[in-house]
mmCIF file as gemmi writes it, N, C-alpha and C atoms, coordinates in Angstrom:
data_model
loop_
_atom_site.group_PDB
_atom_site.id
_atom_site.type_symbol
_atom_site.label_atom_id
_atom_site.label_alt_id
_atom_site.label_comp_id
_atom_site.label_asym_id
_atom_site.label_entity_id
_atom_site.label_seq_id
_atom_site.pdbx_PDB_ins_code
_atom_site.Cartn_x
_atom_site.Cartn_y
_atom_site.Cartn_z
_atom_site.occupancy
_atom_site.B_iso_or_equiv
_atom_site.pdbx_formal_charge
_atom_site.auth_seq_id
_atom_site.auth_asym_id
_atom_site.pdbx_PDB_model_num
ATOM 1 N N . UNK Axp A 1 ? 1.462 363.337 39.247 1 0 ? 1 A 1
ATOM 2 C CA . UNK Axp A 1 ? 1.486 361.76 38.825 1 0 ? 1 A 1
ATOM 3 C C . UNK Axp A 1 ? 1.853 361.473 39.974 1 0 ? 1 A 1
ATOM 4 N N . UNK Axp A 2 ? 1.091 359.777 39.899 1 0 ? 2 A 1
ATOM 5 C CA . UNK Axp A 2 ? 0.646 359.068 40.916 1 0 ? 2 A 1
ATOM 6 C C . UNK Axp A 2 ? 1.786 358.036 41.292 1 0 ? 2 A 1
ATOM 7 N N . UNK Axp A 3 ? 3.199 358.037 40.552 1 0 ? 3 A 1
ATOM 8 C CA . UNK Axp A 3 ? 4.361 356.975 40.818 1 0 ? 3 A 1
ATOM 9 C C . UNK Axp A 3 ? 5.254 358.133 41.822 1 0 ? 3 A 1
ATOM 10 N N . UNK Axp A 4 ? 5.522 357.326 42.607 1 0 ? 4 A 1
ATOM 11 C CA . UNK Axp A 4 ? 6.454 358.077 43.579 1 0 ? 4 A 1
ATOM 12 C C . UNK Axp A 4 ? 7.825 357.863 43.482 1 0 ? 4 A 1
ATOM 13 N N . UNK Axp A 5 ? 8.859 358.412 44.173 1 0 ? 5 A 1
ATOM 14 C CA . UNK Axp A 5 ? 10.04 357.802 44.708 1 0 ? 5 A 1
ATOM 15 C C . UNK Axp A 5 ? 10.063 356.374 45.523 1 0 ? 5 A 1
ATOM 16 N N . UNK Axp A 6 ? 10.574 355.531 45.384 1 0 ? 6 A 1
ATOM 17 C CA . UNK Axp A 6 ? 10.847 353.945 45.804 1 0 ? 6 A 1
ATOM 18 C C . UNK Axp A 6 ? 10.201 353.159 45.374 1 0 ? 6 A 1
ATOM 19 N N . UNK Axp A 7 ? 9.39 353.318 44.646 1 0 ? 7 A 1
ATOM 20 C CA . UNK Axp A 7 ? 8.055 352.871 43.834 1 0 ? 7 A 1
ATOM 21 C C . UNK Axp A 7 ? 8.239 351.78 43.212 1 0 ? 7 A 1
ATOM 22 N N . UNK Axp A 8 ? 8.107 350.377 43.057 1 0 ? 8 A 1
ATOM 23 C CA . UNK Axp A 8 ? 8.678 349.267 42.098 1 0 ? 8 A 1
ATOM 24 C C . UNK Axp A 8 ? 8.107 349.304 40.869 1 0 ? 8 A 1
ATOM 25 N N . UNK Axp A 9 ? 8.578 349.563 39.624 1 0 ? 9 A 1
ATOM 26 C CA . UNK Axp A 9 ? 7.89 349.614 38.098 1 0 ? 9 A 1
ATOM 27 C C . UNK Axp A 9 ? 8.519 348.412 37.413 1 0 ? 9 A 1
ATOM 28 N N . UNK Axp A 10 ? 7.585 348.464 36.519 1 0 ? 10 A 1
ATOM 29 C CA . UNK Axp A 10 ? 7.676 347.429 34.89 1 0 ? 10 A 1
ATOM 30 C C . UNK Axp A 10 ? 7.992 348.412 33.366 1 0 ? 10 A 1
ATOM 31 N N . UNK Axp A 11 ? 8.72 348.39 32.753 1 0 ? 11 A 1
ATOM 32 C CA . UNK Axp A 11 ? 9.09 349.003 31.758 1 0 ? 11 A 1
ATOM 33 C C . UNK Axp A 11 ? 8.304 348.252 30.699 1 0 ? 11 A 1
ATOM 34 N N . UNK Axp A 12 ? 7.384 349.038 30.451 1 0 ? 12 A 1
ATOM 35 C CA . UNK Axp A 12 ? 5.894 348.511 28.998 1 0 ? 12 A 1
ATOM 36 C C . UNK Axp A 12 ? 6.443 349.242 27.482 1 0 ? 12 A 1
ATOM 37 N N . UNK Axp A 13 ? 7.235 350.017 27.549 1 0 ? 13 A 1
ATOM 38 C CA . UNK Axp A 13 ? 8.023 350.291 26.101 1 0 ? 13 A 1
ATOM 39 C C . UNK Axp A 13 ? 9.048 350.779 25.84 1 0 ? 13 A 1
ATOM 40 N N . UNK Axp A 14 ? 9.334 350.507 24.731 1 0 ? 14 A 1
ATOM 41 C CA . UNK Axp A 14 ? 10.852 350.765 24.354 1 0 ? 14 A 1
ATOM 42 C C . UNK Axp A 14 ? 12.139 349.755 24.778 1 0 ? 14 A 1
ATOM 43 N N . UNK Axp A 15 ? 13.238 350.083 24.503 1 0 ? 15 A 1
ATOM 44 C CA . UNK Axp A 15 ? 14.184 348.843 24.496 1 0 ? 15 A 1
ATOM 45 C C . UNK Axp A 15 ? 13.969 348.013 25.907 1 0 ? 15 A 1
ATOM 46 N N . UNK Axp A 16 ? 14.267 348.723 26.17 1 0 ? 16 A 1
ATOM 47 C CA . UNK Axp A 16 ? 14.26 347.909 27.783 1 0 ? 16 A 1
ATOM 48 C C . UNK Axp A 16 ? 12.737 347.696 28.319 1 0 ? 16 A 1
ATOM 49 N N . UNK Axp A 17 ? 11.793 347.238 27.109 1 0 ? 17 A 1
ATOM 50 C CA . UNK Axp A 17 ? 10.488 346.339 27.64 1 0 ? 17 A 1
ATOM 51 C C . UNK Axp A 17 ? 10.806 345.596 28.416 1 0 ? 17 A 1
ATOM 52 N N . UNK Axp A 18 ? 10.017 344.892 29.786 1 0 ? 18 A 1
ATOM 53 C CA . UNK Axp A 18 ? 10.324 343.843 30.316 1 0 ? 18 A 1
ATOM 54 C C . UNK Axp A 18 ? 11.377 343.914 31.474 1 0 ? 18 A 1
ATOM 55 N N . UNK Axp A 19 ? 12.309 345.091 31.987 1 0 ? 19 A 1
ATOM 56 C CA . UNK Axp A 19 ? 13.021 345.497 33.138 1 0 ? 19 A 1
ATOM 57 C C . UNK Axp A 19 ? 12.059 345.609 34.361 1 0 ? 19 A 1
ATOM 58 N N . UNK Axp A 20 ? 12.544 345.059 35.396 1 0 ? 20 A 1
ATOM 59 C CA . UNK Axp A 20 ? 11.638 345.845 36.834 1 0 ? 20 A 1
ATOM 60 C C . UNK Axp A 20 ? 12.921 346.582 37.212 1 0 ? 20 A 1
ATOM 61 N N . UNK Axp A 21 ? 12.451 347.683 37.83 1 0 ? 21 A 1
ATOM 62 C CA . UNK Axp A 21 ? 13.763 348.362 38.638 1 0 ? 21 A 1
ATOM 63 C C . UNK Axp A 21 ? 12.748 349.505 39.852 1 0 ? 21 A 1
ATOM 64 N N . UNK Axp A 22 ? 13.702 350.041 40.278 1 0 ? 22 A 1
ATOM 65 C CA . UNK Axp A 22 ? 13 350.961 41.671 1 0 ? 22 A 1
ATOM 66 C C . UNK Axp A 22 ? 13.763 353.267 40.958 1 0 ? 22 A 1
ATOM 67 N N . UNK Axp A 23 ? 12.174 353.293 40.973 1 0 ? 23 A 1
ATOM 68 C CA . UNK Axp A 23 ? 12.61 354.586 40.802 1 0 ? 23 A 1
ATOM 69 C C . UNK Axp A 23 ? 13.204 355.281 41.925 1 0 ? 23 A 1
ATOM 70 N N . UNK Axp A 24 ? 14.378 356.117 41.273 1 0 ? 24 A 1
ATOM 71 C CA . UNK Axp A 24 ? 15.397 356.886 42.186 1 0 ? 24 A 1
ATOM 72 C C . UNK Axp A 24 ? 15.023 358.089 42.474 1 0 ? 24 A 1
ATOM 73 N N . UNK Axp A 25 ? 14.51 358.566 40.95 1 0 ? 25 A 1
ATOM 74 C CA . UNK Axp A 25 ? 14.156 360.579 41.046 1 0 ? 25 A 1
ATOM 75 C C . UNK Axp A 25 ? 12.916 360.528 40.285 1 0 ? 25 A 1
ATOM 76 N N . UNK Axp A 26 ? 12.098 361.614 40.641 1 0 ? 26 A 1
ATOM 77 C CA . UNK Axp A 26 ? 10.78 361.539 39.376 1 0 ? 26 A 1
ATOM 78 C C . UNK Axp A 26 ? 11.222 363.405 39.046 1 0 ? 26 A 1
ATOM 79 N N . UNK Axp A 27 ? 10.685 363.738 37.922 1 0 ? 27 A 1
ATOM 80 C CA . UNK Axp A 27 ? 10.626 364.945 37.723 1 0 ? 27 A 1
ATOM 81 C C . UNK Axp A 27 ? 9.501 365.132 37.056 1 0 ? 27 A 1
ATOM 82 N N . UNK Axp A 28 ? 8.543 366.027 37.941 1 0 ? 28 A 1
ATOM 83 C CA . UNK Axp A 28 ? 7.074 366.212 38.048 1 0 ? 28 A 1
ATOM 84 C C . UNK Axp A 28 ? 6.771 367.039 36.564 1 0 ? 28 A 1
ATOM 85 N N . UNK Axp A 29 ? 7.561 368.031 36.258 1 0 ? 29 A 1
ATOM 86 C CA . UNK Axp A 29 ? 7.111 368.737 35.423 1 0 ? 29 A 1
ATOM 87 C C . UNK Axp A 29 ? 7.451 368.692 34.294 1 0 ? 29 A 1
ATOM 88 N N . UNK Axp A 30 ? 8.468 367.62 34.166 1 0 ? 30 A 1
ATOM 89 C CA . UNK Axp A 30 ? 8.502 367.124 32.685 1 0 ? 30 A 1
ATOM 90 C C . UNK Axp A 30 ? 8.128 365.441 32.541 1 0 ? 30 A 1
ATOM 91 N N . UNK Axp A 31 ? 7.167 365.001 33.374 1 0 ? 31 A 1
ATOM 92 C CA . UNK Axp A 31 ? 7.079 363.76 33.589 1 0 ? 31 A 1
ATOM 93 C C . UNK Axp A 31 ? 7.478 362.57 33.038 1 0 ? 31 A 1
ATOM 94 N N . UNK Axp A 32 ? 8.835 362.681 33.624 1 0 ? 32 A 1
ATOM 95 C CA . UNK Axp A 32 ? 9.716 361.689 33.954 1 0 ? 32 A 1
ATOM 96 C C . UNK Axp A 32 ? 9.787 361.307 35.055 1 0 ? 32 A 1
ATOM 97 N N . UNK Axp A 33 ? 10.498 359.791 34.744 1 0 ? 33 A 1
ATOM 98 C CA . UNK Axp A 33 ? 11.606 358.847 36.34 1 0 ? 33 A 1
ATOM 99 C C . UNK Axp A 33 ? 12.376 358.531 35.868 1 0 ? 33 A 1
ATOM 100 N N . UNK Axp A 34 ? 13.649 358.512 36.529 1 0 ? 34 A 1
ATOM 101 C CA . UNK Axp A 34 ? 14.639 357.756 36.358 1 0 ? 34 A 1
ATOM 102 C C . UNK Axp A 34 ? 14.459 356.453 37.678 1 0 ? 34 A 1
ATOM 103 N N . UNK Axp A 35 ? 15.193 355.21 36.445 1 0 ? 35 A 1
ATOM 104 C CA . UNK Axp A 35 ? 14.825 353.875 37.324 1 0 ? 35 A 1
ATOM 105 C C . UNK Axp A 35 ? 16.196 353.293 37.318 1 0 ? 35 A 1
ATOM 106 N N . UNK Axp A 36 ? 15.994 352.621 38.246 1 0 ? 36 A 1
ATOM 107 C CA . UNK Axp A 36 ? 17.635 352.106 38.465 1 0 ? 36 A 1
ATOM 108 C C . UNK Axp A 36 ? 17.531 350.711 37.438 1 0 ? 36 A 1
ATOM 109 N N . UNK Axp A 37 ? 18.939 350.641 37.147 1 0 ? 37 A 1
ATOM 110 C CA . UNK Axp A 37 ? 19.581 349.723 36.306 1 0 ? 37 A 1
ATOM 111 C C . UNK Axp A 37 ? 18.259 349.975 34.586 1 0 ? 37 A 1
ATOM 112 N N . UNK Axp A 38 ? 17.94 350.646 34.004 1 0 ? 38 A 1
ATOM 113 C CA . UNK Axp A 38 ? 17.299 350.585 33.215 1 0 ? 38 A 1
ATOM 114 C C . UNK Axp A 38 ? 17.414 352.278 32.655 1 0 ? 38 A 1
ATOM 115 N N . UNK Axp A 39 ? 17.602 352.21 30.922 1 0 ? 39 A 1
ATOM 116 C CA . UNK Axp A 39 ? 17.788 353.571 30.498 1 0 ? 39 A 1
ATOM 117 C C . UNK Axp A 39 ? 19.145 353.975 30.529 1 0 ? 39 A 1
ATOM 118 N N . UNK Axp A 40 ? 20.444 352.803 30.258 1 0 ? 40 A 1
ATOM 119 C CA . UNK Axp A 40 ? 21.678 353.521 30.705 1 0 ? 40 A 1
ATOM 120 C C . UNK Axp A 40 ? 22.288 354.191 29.547 1 0 ? 40 A 1
ATOM 121 N N . UNK Axp A 41 ? 23.126 355.065 29.949 1 0 ? 41 A 1
ATOM 122 C CA . UNK Axp A 41 ? 24.044 355.603 28.815 1 0 ? 41 A 1
ATOM 123 C C . UNK Axp A 41 ? 25.274 355.614 29.225 1 0 ? 41 A 1
ATOM 124 N N . UNK Axp A 42 ? 25.959 355.159 28.103 1 0 ? 42 A 1
ATOM 125 C CA . UNK Axp A 42 ? 27.789 355.292 28.759 1 0 ? 42 A 1
ATOM 126 C C . UNK Axp A 42 ? 28.263 356.827 27.941 1 0 ? 42 A 1
ATOM 127 N N . UNK Axp A 43 ? 28.384 357.775 29.011 1 0 ? 43 A 1
ATOM 128 C CA . UNK Axp A 43 ? 29.084 358.367 28.567 1 0 ? 43 A 1
ATOM 129 C C . UNK Axp A 43 ? 30.963 358.542 28.654 1 0 ? 43 A 1
ATOM 130 N N . UNK Axp A 44 ? 31.504 359.458 27.825 1 0 ? 44 A 1
ATOM 131 C CA . UNK Axp A 44 ? 32.574 359.49 27.895 1 0 ? 44 A 1
ATOM 132 C C . UNK Axp A 44 ? 33.446 360.701 29.109 1 0 ? 44 A 1
ATOM 133 N N . UNK Axp A 45 ? 34.175 360.556 29.425 1 0 ? 45 A 1
ATOM 134 C CA . UNK Axp A 45 ? 34.532 361.73 30.472 1 0 ? 45 A 1
ATOM 135 C C . UNK Axp A 45 ? 36.345 362.325 30.554 1 0 ? 45 A 1
ATOM 136 N N . UNK Axp A 46 ? 36.367 363.051 29.851 1 0 ? 46 A 1
ATOM 137 C CA . UNK Axp A 46 ? 37.907 363.265 29.735 1 0 ? 46 A 1
ATOM 138 C C . UNK Axp A 46 ? 38.796 363.556 31.268 1 0 ? 46 A 1
ATOM 139 N N . UNK Axp A 47 ? 40.271 363.39 31.28 1 0 ? 47 A 1
ATOM 140 C CA . UNK Axp A 47 ? 41.012 363.202 32.459 1 0 ? 47 A 1
ATOM 141 C C . UNK Axp A 47 ? 40.638 364.805 33.044 1 0 ? 47 A 1
ATOM 142 N N . UNK Axp A 48 ? 40.341 364.758 34.522 1 0 ? 48 A 1
ATOM 143 C CA . UNK Axp A 48 ? 40.325 365.931 34.911 1 0 ? 48 A 1
ATOM 144 C C . UNK Axp A 48 ? 41.633 366.576 35.806 1 0 ? 48 A 1
ATOM 145 N N . UNK Axp A 49 ? 42.929 366.103 35.895 1 0 ? 49 A 1
ATOM 146 C CA . UNK Axp A 49 ? 43.952 366.283 36.232 1 0 ? 49 A 1
ATOM 147 C C . UNK Axp A 49 ? 45.3 365.617 34.933 1 0 ? 49 A 1
ATOM 148 N N . UNK Axp A 50 ? 46.038 366.519 35.181 1 0 ? 50 A 1
ATOM 149 C CA . UNK Axp A 50 ? 47.45 365.951 34.018 1 0 ? 50 A 1
ATOM 150 C C . UNK Axp A 50 ? 47.425 364.352 33.88 1 0 ? 50 A 1
ATOM 151 N N . UNK Axp A 51 ? 47.871 364.054 35.222 1 0 ? 51 A 1
ATOM 152 C CA . UNK Axp A 51 ? 48.005 362.547 35.746 1 0 ? 51 A 1
ATOM 153 C C . UNK Axp A 51 ? 46.644 361.244 35.25 1 0 ? 51 A 1
ATOM 154 N N . UNK Axp A 52 ? 45.43 361.675 35.331 1 0 ? 52 A 1
ATOM 155 C CA . UNK Axp A 52 ? 44.557 361.104 35.447 1 0 ? 52 A 1
ATOM 156 C C . UNK Axp A 52 ? 44.543 360.255 33.902 1 0 ? 52 A 1
ATOM 157 N N . UNK Axp A 53 ? 43.281 358.737 33.979 1 0 ? 53 A 1
ATOM 158 C CA . UNK Axp A 53 ? 42.813 358.978 32.208 1 0 ? 53 A 1
ATOM 159 C C . UNK Axp A 53 ? 41.528 359.458 32.494 1 0 ? 53 A 1
ATOM 160 N N . UNK Axp A 54 ? 41.386 359.161 30.972 1 0 ? 54 A 1
ATOM 161 C CA . UNK Axp A 54 ? 39.644 359.3 30.866 1 0 ? 54 A 1
ATOM 162 C C . UNK Axp A 54 ? 38.801 357.815 30.946 1 0 ? 54 A 1
ATOM 163 N N . UNK Axp A 55 ? 37.844 358.212 31.364 1 0 ? 55 A 1
ATOM 164 C CA . UNK Axp A 55 ? 36.872 356.983 31.504 1 0 ? 55 A 1
ATOM 165 C C . UNK Axp A 55 ? 35.591 357.177 31.069 1 0 ? 55 A 1
ATOM 166 N N . UNK Axp A 56 ? 34.911 356.119 31.096 1 0 ? 56 A 1
ATOM 167 C CA . UNK Axp A 56 ? 33.235 355.953 30.765 1 0 ? 56 A 1
ATOM 168 C C . UNK Axp A 56 ? 32.454 355.966 31.583 1 0 ? 56 A 1
ATOM 169 N N . UNK Axp A 57 ? 31.817 356.799 32.041 1 0 ? 57 A 1
ATOM 170 C CA . UNK Axp A 57 ? 30.289 356.607 32.926 1 0 ? 57 A 1
ATOM 171 C C . UNK Axp A 57 ? 29.459 356.173 32.558 1 0 ? 57 A 1
ATOM 172 N N . UNK Axp A 58 ? 28.474 355.471 33.377 1 0 ? 58 A 1
ATOM 173 C CA . UNK Axp A 58 ? 27.406 354.787 32.91 1 0 ? 58 A 1
ATOM 174 C C . UNK Axp A 58 ? 26.118 355.707 33.66 1 0 ? 58 A 1
ATOM 175 N N . UNK Axp A 59 ? 25.335 356.414 33.208 1 0 ? 59 A 1
ATOM 176 C CA . UNK Axp A 59 ? 24.129 357.403 33.963 1 0 ? 59 A 1
ATOM 177 C C . UNK Axp A 59 ? 22.784 357.172 33.548 1 0 ? 59 A 1
ATOM 178 N N . UNK Axp A 60 ? 22.203 356.777 34.69 1 0 ? 60 A 1
ATOM 179 C CA . UNK Axp A 60 ? 20.184 356.513 34.025 1 0 ? 60 A 1
ATOM 180 C C . UNK Axp A 60 ? 20.188 357.891 33.305 1 0 ? 60 A 1
ATOM 181 N N . UNK Axp A 61 ? 19.251 357.853 32.437 1 0 ? 61 A 1
ATOM 182 C CA . UNK Axp A 61 ? 18.698 358.473 32.036 1 0 ? 61 A 1
ATOM 183 C C . UNK Axp A 61 ? 17.525 358.543 32.053 1 0 ? 61 A 1
ATOM 184 N N . UNK Axp A 62 ? 16.637 359.515 32.399 1 0 ? 62 A 1
ATOM 185 C CA . UNK Axp A 62 ? 15.196 359.442 32.57 1 0 ? 62 A 1
ATOM 186 C C . UNK Axp A 62 ? 14.332 359.12 31.459 1 0 ? 62 A 1
ATOM 187 N N . UNK Axp A 63 ? 13.246 358.341 31.762 1 0 ? 63 A 1
ATOM 188 C CA . UNK Axp A 63 ? 12.208 357.578 31.393 1 0 ? 63 A 1
ATOM 189 C C . UNK Axp A 63 ? 10.785 358.414 31.562 1 0 ? 63 A 1
ATOM 190 N N . UNK Axp A 64 ? 10.554 358.309 30.415 1 0 ? 64 A 1
ATOM 191 C CA . UNK Axp A 64 ? 8.937 358.955 30.134 1 0 ? 64 A 1
ATOM 192 C C . UNK Axp A 64 ? 7.466 358.047 31.195 1 0 ? 64 A 1
ATOM 193 N N . UNK Axp A 65 ? 7.116 358.851 31.948 1 0 ? 65 A 1
ATOM 194 C CA . UNK Axp A 65 ? 6.37 357.785 33.132 1 0 ? 65 A 1
ATOM 195 C C . UNK Axp A 65 ? 4.924 357.024 32.272 1 0 ? 65 A 1
ATOM 196 N N . UNK Axp A 66 ? 4.727 357.257 30.945 1 0 ? 66 A 1
ATOM 197 C CA . UNK Axp A 66 ? 3.94 356.716 30.193 1 0 ? 66 A 1
ATOM 198 C C . UNK Axp A 66 ? 4.53 355.209 29.858 1 0 ? 66 A 1
ATOM 199 N N . UNK Axp A 67 ? 5.856 355.316 29.923 1 0 ? 67 A 1
ATOM 200 C CA . UNK Axp A 67 ? 6.242 354.266 29.015 1 0 ? 67 A 1
ATOM 201 C C . UNK Axp A 67 ? 6.806 352.93 30.875 1 0 ? 67 A 1
ATOM 202 N N . UNK Axp A 68 ? 6.329 353.08 31.691 1 0 ? 68 A 1
ATOM 203 C CA . UNK Axp A 68 ? 6.138 351.982 32.683 1 0 ? 68 A 1
ATOM 204 C C . UNK Axp A 68 ? 5.001 352.206 33.564 1 0 ? 68 A 1
ATOM 205 N N . UNK Axp A 69 ? 4.882 350.806 34.7 1 0 ? 69 A 1
ATOM 206 C CA . UNK Axp A 69 ? 3.73 350.795 35.077 1 0 ? 69 A 1
ATOM 207 C C . UNK Axp A 69 ? 4.056 350.335 36.191 1 0 ? 69 A 1
ATOM 208 N N . UNK Axp A 70 ? 3.431 350.831 37.403 1 0 ? 70 A 1
ATOM 209 C CA . UNK Axp A 70 ? 3.814 350.585 38.705 1 0 ? 70 A 1
ATOM 210 C C . UNK Axp A 70 ? 3.457 349.205 39.017 1 0 ? 70 A 1
ATOM 211 N N . UNK Axp A 71 ? 4.248 348.028 39.827 1 0 ? 71 A 1
ATOM 212 C CA . UNK Axp A 71 ? 4.096 346.97 40.245 1 0 ? 71 A 1
ATOM 213 C C . UNK Axp A 71 ? 3.377 346.977 41.673 1 0 ? 71 A 1
ATOM 214 N N . UNK Axp A 72 ? 1.891 346.192 41.814 1 0 ? 72 A 1
ATOM 215 C CA . UNK Axp A 72 ? 1.468 346.301 42.91 1 0 ? 72 A 1
ATOM 216 C C . UNK Axp A 72 ? 2.129 345.563 44.278 1 0 ? 72 A 1
ATOM 217 N N . UNK Axp A 73 ? 2.877 346.388 45.545 1 0 ? 73 A 1
ATOM 218 C CA . UNK Axp A 73 ? 3.225 345.421 46.339 1 0 ? 73 A 1
ATOM 219 C C . UNK Axp A 73 ? 2.721 344.392 46.775 1 0 ? 73 A 1
ATOM 220 N N . UNK Axp A 74 ? 1.261 344.266 46.909 1 0 ? 74 A 1
ATOM 221 C CA . UNK Axp A 74 ? 0.564 343.151 47.227 1 0 ? 74 A 1
ATOM 222 C C . UNK Axp A 74 ? 0.045 341.952 46.126 1 0 ? 74 A 1
ATOM 223 N N . UNK Axp A 75 ? -0.304 342.069 45.416 1 0 ? 75 A 1
ATOM 224 C CA . UNK Axp A 75 ? -0.657 341.344 44.01 1 0 ? 75 A 1
ATOM 225 C C . UNK Axp A 75 ? 0.333 340.902 43.388 1 0 ? 75 A 1
ATOM 226 N N . UNK Axp A 76 ? 1.86 341.698 43.284 1 0 ? 76 A 1
ATOM 227 C CA . UNK Axp A 76 ? 2.635 341.662 42.826 1 0 ? 76 A 1
ATOM 228 C C . UNK Axp A 76 ? 3.006 341.724 40.995 1 0 ? 76 A 1
ATOM 229 N N . UNK Axp A 77 ? 1.728 342.423 40.078 1 0 ? 77 A 1
ATOM 230 C CA . UNK Axp A 77 ? 1.429 342.648 38.996 1 0 ? 77 A 1
ATOM 231 C C . UNK Axp A 77 ? 1.727 343.666 38.824 1 0 ? 77 A 1
ATOM 232 N N . UNK Axp A 78 ? 1.761 343.986 37.283 1 0 ? 78 A 1
ATOM 233 C CA . UNK Axp A 78 ? 1.775 345.675 37.14 1 0 ? 78 A 1
ATOM 234 C C . UNK Axp A 78 ? 0.521 345.651 36.925 1 0 ? 78 A 1
ATOM 235 N N . UNK Axp A 79 ? 0.131 347.257 37.504 1 0 ? 79 A 1
ATOM 236 C CA . UNK Axp A 79 ? -1.81 347.515 37.749 1 0 ? 79 A 1
ATOM 237 C C . UNK Axp A 79 ? -1.541 348.688 37.794 1 0 ? 79 A 1
ATOM 238 N N . UNK Axp A 80 ? -2.951 349.43 36.954 1 0 ? 80 A 1
ATOM 239 C CA . UNK Axp A 80 ? -3.2 351.056 37.161 1 0 ? 80 A 1
ATOM 240 C C . UNK Axp A 80 ? -3.222 351.635 38.388 1 0 ? 80 A 1
ATOM 241 N N . UNK Axp A 81 ? -3.216 352.905 38.998 1 0 ? 81 A 1
ATOM 242 C CA . UNK Axp A 81 ? -3.25 353.301 39.738 1 0 ? 81 A 1
ATOM 243 C C . UNK Axp A 81 ? -4.331 354.332 39.415 1 0 ? 81 A 1
ATOM 244 N N . UNK Axp A 82 ? -5.51 354.208 40.797 1 0 ? 82 A 1
ATOM 245 C CA . UNK Axp A 82 ? -6.505 354.633 41.185 1 0 ? 82 A 1
ATOM 246 C C . UNK Axp A 82 ? -6.153 355.685 42.504 1 0 ? 82 A 1
ATOM 247 N N . UNK Axp A 83 ? -7.064 356.791 42.529 1 0 ? 83 A 1
ATOM 248 C CA . UNK Axp A 83 ? -7.065 357.481 43.921 1 0 ? 83 A 1
ATOM 249 C C . UNK Axp A 83 ? -8.556 356.574 44.812 1 0 ? 83 A 1
ATOM 250 N N . UNK Axp A 84 ? -8.227 357.472 46.179 1 0 ? 84 A 1
ATOM 251 C CA . UNK Axp A 84 ? -9.521 356.645 47.228 1 0 ? 84 A 1
ATOM 252 C C . UNK Axp A 84 ? -9.078 357.934 47.986 1 0 ? 84 A 1
ATOM 253 N N . UNK Axp A 85 ? -10.315 358.513 48.747 1 0 ? 85 A 1
ATOM 254 C CA . UNK Axp A 85 ? -10.297 359.592 49.456 1 0 ? 85 A 1
ATOM 255 C C . UNK Axp A 85 ? -11.146 358.976 50.647 1 0 ? 85 A 1
ATOM 256 N N . UNK Axp A 86 ? -10.281 358.675 51.921 1 0 ? 86 A 1
ATOM 257 C CA . UNK Axp A 86 ? -10.554 358.406 53.302 1 0 ? 86 A 1
ATOM 258 C C . UNK Axp A 86 ? -10.357 359.549 54.15 1 0 ? 86 A 1
ATOM 259 N N . UNK Axp A 87 ? -11.857 360.453 54.976 1 0 ? 87 A 1
ATOM 260 C CA . UNK Axp A 87 ? -11.687 361.16 55.402 1 0 ? 87 A 1
ATOM 261 C C . UNK Axp A 87 ? -10.995 362.414 54.817 1 0 ? 87 A 1
ATOM 262 N N . UNK Axp A 88 ? -9.428 363.066 55.23 1 0 ? 88 A 1
ATOM 263 C CA . UNK Axp A 88 ? -9.101 364.029 54.681 1 0 ? 88 A 1
ATOM 264 C C . UNK Axp A 88 ? -8.118 363.854 53.964 1 0 ? 88 A 1
ATOM 265 N N . UNK Axp A 89 ? -7.425 362.453 53.887 1 0 ? 89 A 1
ATOM 266 C CA . UNK Axp A 89 ? -6.075 361.744 53.125 1 0 ? 89 A 1
ATOM 267 C C . UNK Axp A 89 ? -6.951 361.459 51.999 1 0 ? 89 A 1
ATOM 268 N N . UNK Axp A 90 ? -5.387 361.145 50.736 1 0 ? 90 A 1
ATOM 269 C CA . UNK Axp A 90 ? -6.081 360.35 49.322 1 0 ? 90 A 1
ATOM 270 C C . UNK Axp A 90 ? -5.173 359.304 49.767 1 0 ? 90 A 1
ATOM 271 N N . UNK Axp A 91 ? -5.373 358.364 49.134 1 0 ? 91 A 1
ATOM 272 C CA . UNK Axp A 91 ? -4.761 356.904 49.272 1 0 ? 91 A 1
ATOM 273 C C . UNK Axp A 91 ? -4.435 356.525 47.9 1 0 ? 91 A 1
ATOM 274 N N . UNK Axp A 92 ? -3.248 356.002 47.507 1 0 ? 92 A 1
ATOM 275 C CA . UNK Axp A 92 ? -3.453 355.61 46.1 1 0 ? 92 A 1
ATOM 276 C C . UNK Axp A 92 ? -4.011 353.86 46.588 1 0 ? 92 A 1
ATOM 277 N N . UNK Axp A 93 ? -4.675 353.381 45.256 1 0 ? 93 A 1
ATOM 278 C CA . UNK Axp A 93 ? -5.49 352.04 45.095 1 0 ? 93 A 1
ATOM 279 C C . UNK Axp A 93 ? -4.85 351.167 44.048 1 0 ? 93 A 1
ATOM 280 N N . UNK Axp A 94 ? -4.626 350.114 43.973 1 0 ? 94 A 1
ATOM 281 C CA . UNK Axp A 94 ? -4.082 348.992 42.572 1 0 ? 94 A 1
ATOM 282 C C . UNK Axp A 94 ? -5.831 348.879 42.347 1 0 ? 94 A 1
ATOM 283 N N . UNK Axp A 95 ? -5.665 348.976 40.931 1 0 ? 95 A 1
ATOM 284 C CA . UNK Axp A 95 ? -7.222 348.627 40.57 1 0 ? 95 A 1
ATOM 285 C C . UNK Axp A 95 ? -7.356 347.452 40.225 1 0 ? 95 A 1
ATOM 286 N N . UNK Axp A 96 ? -6.22 346.56 40.155 1 0 ? 96 A 1
ATOM 287 C CA . UNK Axp A 96 ? -6.531 345.023 39.994 1 0 ? 96 A 1
ATOM 288 C C . UNK Axp A 96 ? -6.784 344.243 41.185 1 0 ? 96 A 1
ATOM 289 N N . UNK Axp A 97 ? -6.213 344.684 42.292 1 0 ? 97 A 1
ATOM 290 C CA . UNK Axp A 97 ? -6.989 343.907 43.758 1 0 ? 97 A 1
ATOM 291 C C . UNK Axp A 97 ? -7.215 344.625 44.683 1 0 ? 97 A 1
ATOM 292 N N . UNK Axp A 98 ? -7.386 345.954 44.047 1 0 ? 98 A 1
ATOM 293 C CA . UNK Axp A 98 ? -8.08 347.039 45.299 1 0 ? 98 A 1
ATOM 294 C C . UNK Axp A 98 ? -7.734 347.3 46.278 1 0 ? 98 A 1
ATOM 295 N N . UNK Axp A 99 ? -6.482 346.696 46.753 1 0 ? 99 A 1
ATOM 296 C CA . UNK Axp A 99 ? -5.387 347.1 47.882 1 0 ? 99 A 1
ATOM 297 C C . UNK Axp A 99 ? -4.848 348.335 47.966 1 0 ? 99 A 1
ATOM 298 N N . UNK Axp A 100 ? -5.074 349.016 48.922 1 0 ? 100 A 1
ATOM 299 C CA . UNK Axp A 100 ? -3.994 350.913 49.065 1 0 ? 100 A 1
ATOM 300 C C . UNK Axp A 100 ? -2.358 350.315 48.893 1 0 ? 100 A 1
ATOM 301 N N . UNK Axp A 101 ? -2.196 351.072 48.22 1 0 ? 101 A 1
ATOM 302 C CA . UNK Axp A 101 ? -0.402 351.171 47.986 1 0 ? 101 A 1
ATOM 303 C C . UNK Axp A 101 ? 0.259 352.08 49.121 1 0 ? 101 A 1
């Protein structure tokens, strides 16, 4: 996967289309990512002890990698990602402005 934790992305599909957020967690086996402020679900939690009340908890549900696009830090626009090799190291590059990410 070319998207990593901490990248800023734009959601391009689904009910949260157009929202921007930071990647909190990556699930490479499932090809899903968890994005801050996107795809939020509410879950009702039971009280844990006798005196407590039940509550609703908001959860960030993972979203498919194909539903989001990386925002280039240099040009600030959504862009496809390419790979470039310099010596022994691999770098991610923005296909739009050709800068290293």
